[in-house]
N, C-alpha and C positions, 0 to 999 in steps of 0.2 A: 168175461173172459175166463175166469176161474171155471165156471159152469162149463164152459166149451171145453176147455182143458181137461176137466174130470171126464167129462163125457167121452172125449177123444181117448183118454187113458184106458176108460172101460173098454170101449170098442177094440183097441188095440190087444188089450189083455184077453178078451174074450175070443179074438180071431186067432191068437197065438196059444189059446189053453193055459194061460198064465194066472198065478194069484193076483188077486185085486190089490196088493200092497201099495203100489204107486197110486192106485185109484183112490184108495181109503186116505192116503196123506194129501191128496188134492181135496177131497170132499170135507176133510177136517177144517182146512183153511176155508173152504166155503161156507161151512157151518159157522165157523168163528166170524167171518165177514158178515154173515147173515144176522147174527145175534148182535153185532155193532149195527148193522143197519136197521134193526129192529128197533135199537134205542132211540136212534134219529128220527125214524118215522113216528114213533109213539110221541116223541117231543114235539115233531112237527104238527101232527094231529092236535095235540092238547094245546100247543101256543096258538095255533090258527083257528082253533074252535071249529074243526072240521067234522061235520056229521059223520057218524058210523052206522053204516046200514049193515046190519049183520049178514043178509044174504049176499051182498056184494063183495064181502071180506072173506067169505067162507072157503073159497078156491084158494086164496092166498094164504089163509090160516092154515089149510092143509098142507100146503106146499112148504111153509116155515117149519110145521111140525115135522114132516118127512126130512126136510134138510138137517134138522136138529138130531133127529133120531138115527138117521140112515148110518153116519160114521160108526155108530156103536153096534149096528147090527149087520154091517156088510159083510163080514166073514162068516156069519151065521146062515146068510142066504145061500140055498143050494141051488134053487131054480134059477138060471139066469133071465128068465122073463120078469121077475121081480126087480131086477137091477134096470131092466130096459123100461119098465113101467116107471120107475122112480125117475130116471133121466127125461123120459118124455113127458110126464105129468108136470114136473117142475119146470120145464122148457115151455110147455103149453101154457102155464101160468105166466111166465116170463113175456111169451108172444102176445098173450092178451092184454097184458099190461102196456106193452109197447103199441099195440094195435088201438087200444083206448087213447093212447096220448096222441098217436098220428091222426086219429079223428077228432081230437080236440076234446074228448070226453072226459079227460083225466082231471080232477079237481086241483088246482095248484100247478100245474105243468102245462104249458105251452108246447105244441108240436116243434120239435126241432130235428135237424138233419139227421143227428145221431139216432133218433127213435126209428127213422125210416131204414136207415143201415142196419141196426140192431135187428129189426124184424125180418128183412130180407136175410140177413145173416143167419138167424134162426131156422127159418124156413129152408133154406139151403142146408144146414147141418142136419136138421131133421130128415130130409130125403136122402142126402149123401151117406149117413151113418146108417140109417134104416136100409138102404140098399146092401151096404157092406154086411149088415147084421142077416140080412134076408139071404145074401148070396153064400154065407157061411153055412146057414141052416139047409139050404137047397143042396149044396155041395156036399154036405155032411150026411144027408139023407139020401 
């Protein structure tokens, strides 16, 4: 939900040509929560002796890296396409995680109703926010 809220704030700020201060605050919370999540995830992998396959975790690793770096550079990014790429890339990685859970391919997690709802919600958010961003670009040009 923090991701969706952060993305929402970015889209609203972009559409209204405002500074990204509220977006920055939200992604800072998102960053802190992901650092905590990473600790629990690492403990789970260690305690359950789960195999780590580097190629399988590369996308998630990059997403974690972006999530940690983004709050520090958000105000330095001039071109809005880079903000949009950040939100879509992180969301894509989240969606792939939910998809693998839905398909029963995620080690240590059985498919649950939440995974279906989250995946459908993310797809809806991608389309809805994407249309708003595209509409702003088309109207602007």
